[in-house]
C-alpha distance (Angstrom), angle and dihedral (degrees) to the residues before:
residue distance angle dihedral
M1 . . .
G2 3.82 . .
D3 3.79 91.3 .
T4 3.77 91.4 55.1
M5 3.77 91.6 52.9
G6 3.82 89.8 49.3
N7 3.80 90.3 56.4
H8 3.78 91.3 46.5
S9 3.83 93.7 51.4
N10 3.83 89.7 47.9
T11 3.83 90.3 52.8
V12 3.76 90.7 50.5
R13 3.81 90.6 47.0
V14 3.84 90.3 53.3
I15 3.80 93.3 48.4
I16 3.79 93.9 47.9
A17 3.79 91.4 46.7
Y18 3.80 90.1 49.2
L19 3.79 91.8 51.7
V20 3.80 92.3 48.9
F21 3.79 92.4 47.8
M22 3.82 90.4 47.6
I23 3.82 93.7 50.9
V24 3.77 91.9 48.7
G25 3.78 93.7 43.0
Q26 3.80 94.6 48.2
A27 3.81 90.0 47.9
V28 3.80 88.2 54.2
A29 3.81 90.8 48.5
V30 3.82 91.9 50.7
G31 3.81 91.2 46.0
I32 3.78 92.2 52.7
G33 3.75 90.5 46.9
L34 3.76 91.9 50.8
L35 3.77 92.1 48.2
L36 3.80 91.2 53.1
D37 3.79 93.1 42.9
S38 3.82 91.8 81.2
V39 3.79 90.6 53.2
S40 3.77 100.1 43.8
K41 3.77 132.3 -19.8
T42 3.80 91.2 -149.0
A43 3.82 91.7 52.1
A44 3.78 91.4 46.9
L45 3.80 92.6 52.2
A46 3.83 93.0 42.5
T47 3.80 88.8 53.0
F48 3.79 99.0 39.6
I49 3.82 98.4 51.7
P50 3.84 98.4 55.7
I51 3.82 91.3 43.5
Y52 3.81 90.8 47.9
Y53 3.81 93.5 53.2
A54 3.80 94.2 38.5
M55 3.78 90.2 57.2
Y56 3.81 91.1 67.0
W57 3.81 89.6 60.9
V58 3.84 94.8 39.3
A59 3.78 93.2 48.5
W60 3.78 92.5 49.4
R61 3.81 92.2 48.6
L62 3.78 92.1 47.7
A63 3.85 91.8 48.7
L64 3.79 90.6 50.5
L65 3.80 91.4 46.3
L66 3.78 89.7 51.4
A67 3.79 91.3 50.2
D68 3.79 91.1 46.3
R69 3.82 90.0 55.7
T70 3.81 96.8 52.6
P71 3.81 105.3 122.6
E72 3.80 97.2 -142.6
L73 3.77 91.6 60.2
Q74 3.83 97.7 51.1
P75 3.77 135.9 63.4
K76 3.79 112.5 -108.0
A77 3.84 94.4 -109.4
A78 3.78 95.1 52.6
A79 3.85 97.1 45.7
A80 3.80 95.6 104.0
G81 3.80 117.9 68.2
T82 3.75 119.1 -138.9
P83 3.83 121.2 -131.6
I84 3.79 90.4 -116.3
K85 3.82 91.3 53.7
L86 3.84 90.5 49.0
A87 3.80 92.2 47.7
A88 3.82 91.6 49.7
W89 3.76 90.4 47.2
F90 3.79 94.4 54.7
L91 3.83 98.0 36.9
A92 3.81 99.2 45.6
P93 3.84 95.5 90.3
A94 3.79 91.7 44.8
L95 3.80 91.8 51.7
L96 3.77 91.0 48.0
A97 3.81 90.9 51.1
Y98 3.81 89.6 48.5
E99 3.79 91.6 52.4
L100 3.77 92.6 48.4
A101 3.80 91.9 48.7
E102 3.76 93.1 57.8
């Protein structure tokens, strides 16, 4: 029973982290778009749209990374992530998209 509650609290933690990262990321995207709006409306829109959609992926990856680093869910030896593990974690979807595009 305790293990089920641990999984449930981790799921809630990931969803809350995702929402927080999304709100912050979308605010940054809107801010960048508004800054560029005075220069060129086309440049503002061309910059805002990719950032807006990229933030869904970035926020999800950051939420999962945060959940992966929670100490109560990991053995003591595996608590610290290596740079190679982090790079693979963030680049895996890009590499998959690259393979599918070829």
